[in-house]
Steps between C-alpha positions, in 0.01 A plus 500: 500500500853460367799475728611851412164642586482311826843621589415861423169484689672338802770773496244776476289358788797435733669830428183700509584632157813700576449862456780550252790292636724608215546834677738334750848629441746254360236278328656334202332296229623183669337613828177561313504141368559345834238703688212477243430868550140619436345842458134584508516647148718447193571866457677512834735229397556658156587832668751339747665288233538804274649717776727237665612296195412698194272214393206561278215270384633322194241217454169390641244231441208319662561136618250215493370596841423855399790650690698788343871408457736791467869515410692807605859549384782751483719505190756716681539296811402156369262432782152342458192426704200276429178576688148364493188704575204290621165639384366715784804407713866593555791519264778266609861467383554139407859524363772754451861500389785650305653450154189603293575523131240619256555319169328550164395164364453423137154538363334163472201430275166508680320159522277443198699735274736405226862593562 
């Protein structure tokens, strides 16, 4: 188990999978990072981030351990949150911050194709 997975599992076990800790008033993205907040389901986190910060899901992928990694961001406020959903388990915020900028990158040729 990777260090990130071990940390998430330990946080979930100790905290008893917080029942949506993001509902606490005054929670900021920095607070979320420090506390390793977890929710039982990804949709609860998505709803809270949307309502409180105007963040929407902007990217997602599956890591080598089969965890779903999600990036939520707000173009208006510049805030962002990265969360991991463990298969059959909780969704935990692993990082959050400010200053998010969405940039369009140049199209690069795909591997194996001529440029």
